[in-house]
N, C-alpha and C positions, 0 to 999 in steps of 0.2 A: 399482385394478387392473381393467382391462377384459378380461373373459374371454369376451366374446360372439362372434358369428359374424364379426366384422370389419366394417370400413366399406367399402361399395362406392364406387368412384371412377370418375367419368366424364370427368375432365379431369386430365391428367398434372400440371398445376400444383398440384392438390390433394394429391398424394402428399407425405407427410412434414410436412404443415402442422400436424398435432396430435401429432407424435411428441415425446416428452420426453427421449429419450436421444440424439437426433440433431439436427443443424442442416444441412439439405441442400437443394439445388435439383435438380429432376428435369426433364428435357427430352425430349420425344418426337422420335425421329429417323427414323421411317418413317411414310408416309401412311396415313390411315384413322382410323376412330372408335376412341377409347381406352376400354378397359374394364379396371378393375383392382380390387384389394381389398387392404386393409391390416388386419392383426390384430396388435395390440401388447398384451402381457400383462406385468405386473410381478409376479414371484413373490416378494413381500416387497421391502424396501428393497435397492437395489443389484443387482438382477438383472432384466433385461428380455429377453423373447423376442419376436422380431418376424418376421412373415411378410409379404412384399411381392410382389404379383403385378401384371403389366401385359401387355396384349395386343400392344403395339408395342415396337420397339427403344427403349431408354431410356438416356440418358446422365445420370449422377448425379454431383454434386460437393458436397463439404461436409466436415463433421467430426463425430466423435462427442463425447460429453460428457467433460470432463476427469475423470480418475480412473477411467475405465471402460476395460476391455479388451473389444474386440468381435471375435467370430469368426463367420464366415458361410459358407454353402455353397449352390451352386445346387440347386434341388429336382429338376428333370429332369436325370438324370446326363449326358445328351448335349448339354445346352445350353451354348453357348460364349459368350465375351465377353472383356473386358479389365478388369483391376483394377490401377490405378496403373501402367499401361503393360505389365503382364505378362498372358500368356494365362490365362484363367479357364475351366476346364472342370469337368465334373461330378465329377471325382476330386480336386478341389483345394479348399482351405479358405482364406478370406481372414482376415487378422489385422491389427488396428489398435489400437495403444495409445491411451490416453485423450487427447482433445484434439487428435488429429492429423488433418490434411486428407487427403482421398482423392478419387479419380475412378474411376468404374466405368461400363463400357459393357456393357449386356446386349443381345445381338444376337438379333433374331427374337422378342423378348418377354422380360419380366422375371419371374423366379420365384426368390426368394432367401429363405432362412430363416436367422436369425442370433440370437446371444445377446450381450448387452452386460452385463458383470459388473464390479462394483466391484473394483478391484485389491486393496483391503483384504480382501474376501471370499476372493479367490483365495489371497492370502498366508496367511490364517488357515487355509484348507483344506489348503494345502501343508505346514503345520507346518515341520519342519526341512528340507523340500525347497524352502523359499522362494527360496534362491539359484539353484537350478536353474530355478525358475519365472521369476525375473527375467531370467535368461540366455535362456530360451526366448522370452520376450516381446520382448526386445531383438533377438534374432536374426531374429524373424519380423516386425519392424516394417514395417508397410505393405507386406507381401509376400503372395505366394500360396504356400501350402504344399501340395505335391503328395504327398498321403498318402491313397491310395484307401480303405484300411480305416478310417482315422480320419474321413474325409469321410463314408463311409457310416454310421458309428455316430452322428456328429453330426447328419446329416440325419434319420435314423430317430428318434433320441432327442428332438430338438426338435419334430418334426412329431407325434410320439406325444403329447407334452404338450399341444400346441395343439389337437389333435383331441379329446383327452379333455376339455379345458376347453370346447370347443365343444359337446360332448354334455352336459356337466354343469358349468356355471360355478360352482356352489356348492361344488365341491371346494376352492376357495380359502378357503372359510370354515372349513376344518378345519386347525388348526395342523400336525398331523402330515403331512397331505397336502402342504401348502406346503413343509414341511421336506424331505419325500422328493423332491419335484420339484427343489427347489433343490440337493439333494445330487446328484441325477442330472446336472444341468447342470454343476455344479462338477467332477464326476468326468470328464465328457466333455472339459471345458476343460483339466483338468490332464493327462489322457492325451495331449492334442494338444500342449500348450505345454511340458511338461516330461517328455517320454518317456524321456530318457536319464539321469534322476537315478539314483544308485546307492543301494544299501542303506546306511543310516547306522549309527551305532554301536549303536543299539538292536537292529538286525537281525543284528548280528554277534556279540553276546554272549549266550550261552544264558541266563545268570542274569537279564539285563535283559529278554529275551523273556518269561521266566516271570513276572517281576514285572508286566510290561505286560499280559499276558493275564489274570492274576489281578485286576489293578486294573480293567481294562475290564469283566470279567465281574461283579465286585462292584458297580461303578457302574451298569451296565445293570440288574441285578436289583434295585437300590435304587430304580430309577425305572421300574417296570413300566408305569405309565400314560402315560409320555411318553418312550419310548426315544430316546436321543440319536442324532443323525446321525453319520456317519463324520467329517465335518468338525469337529463339536463334540468328539468324542473325541480327534482329533488335537490340537486346541487345548488341551484339558484336560491331556493327558498329554505335550504338547510333542514329538510325533513326527510324521514324515511319513506320508502315506497308505500308502506302500509298506512302511515299517517295520511299521506296524500289520498290514497284510495278511500279510507274511512271518511275523510272530510267531504269528498265529492259524493259518496254514497249517502251520507247523512243529510247533507244540505242541498245537493243538486239533483239527487235521485238517480244518478248514474255514475259509473266509475270514470276515473280520469282518463283511462285509455279510450273509453267510448267517446268521451268529450273530444279528445284529440282527433280521433278517427272521423267524427262528424265535421270538424273543421277542415280536415284534408279532403273529405268527400265533397264538401261544398266548393272547395277550391278546384277540384277536378271537374265538377259540374260547370263552373264558370269557364274553364278552359275548353270543355267540350262544346259549350254553346258558342264560344268564340271560334270554334274549329274551322268553319268555312273560310275564315280569313287566313288560316294556316293549314291548308289541306294536307300538307305532308306530315302533320303531327298525328301519329297513330294513337289509337285509344290506349294501347299498351304503354307507349311512351309517356302519355299524359298521366296514366296511373303510376308509373314508376317515378315520375317527377314529384308526385305527391306522396311517395313512400309506400305505394301498394305494389310490392314485387310479385305477388301471387295473383295473376289476372283473374282466374275464376272466383277467388275469394273477393276480389275487388268488385266484380260484377254482382256477387251476392250481397255484399254490404250496400252497394249503390242502389240496387233494386229494393232492398229492405228499407232504406231511408227515403228514397224518392218515388218508389212505386213503379219504376221503369228501368230497363237496362241502359247502360251507357250508349249503346248503339242507337237506341230509340231517341235519346236526347240529341244525339248528333244529327240524326235524320230530320228531326223536327227543326233543329236550328238551321239546317241546310235549306229547308223549304220556307223558312221564315215564320213557322208556326209557333216557335217558342220565344219569339221576340215581342 
């Protein structure tokens, strides 16, 4: 998994040469020196995030890997081009099922961020929403989806992950951080590809909702050192992400993601209080251990729940005031 600053490119022919989820040919279409950069990160098996940039207009043709579903979005919202013969602007998202051929023309420069996800991962994350996901992928086959809100969320989410890994590549060394990043990408993909799925039977029966919430709570509390992802809970309990969300909103007053986040924040707090016994454990490492790969966001969540910053907790623990 390469989480570095990306590979600088001086020749358009070099683009895509070392990519492992794609087989594509890149051709420069406007005159001038070419400057580009490629950053490819694998967040565990079956999930690749890719950021490609080029200073000239570029025509690309090829295919993604079989068994992968690829979604992408232009980084500058105003940048225009063509994807499989359809207009591609900043408010649109490209979608390509596994092993399918595509053509893309980026006018005035190339700047695209994308995610390629194993279909098996998506189906596992979708749970009982798997049929809606298959329908969404089939409907979006080699097409451009004009969904401004979804495009903005996808762009922001993927770039945030890549920039965090550029600042701190070792985040991928923490299982909980990899899992949290993976879950973020899966959530973005499912919201895009299966937006119209309806509540399933779990979400419609109050008794089933109660059993589901109790079961999830017990399971999470039984695994305080390794809180499961939403995708894992869906797989374990055989429900869709939406059914899980509706159940927690209706019966617990908060979403399942918020519940999982509170469990992880409390775990991080316990480690911060125990910090003086392990002075080498940096706050950032503790946060990453509990799946918080974005340190400023971790601090915001932490202060929102506990009314103080993580550094304040550690200082009090060091002086004995918090014991």
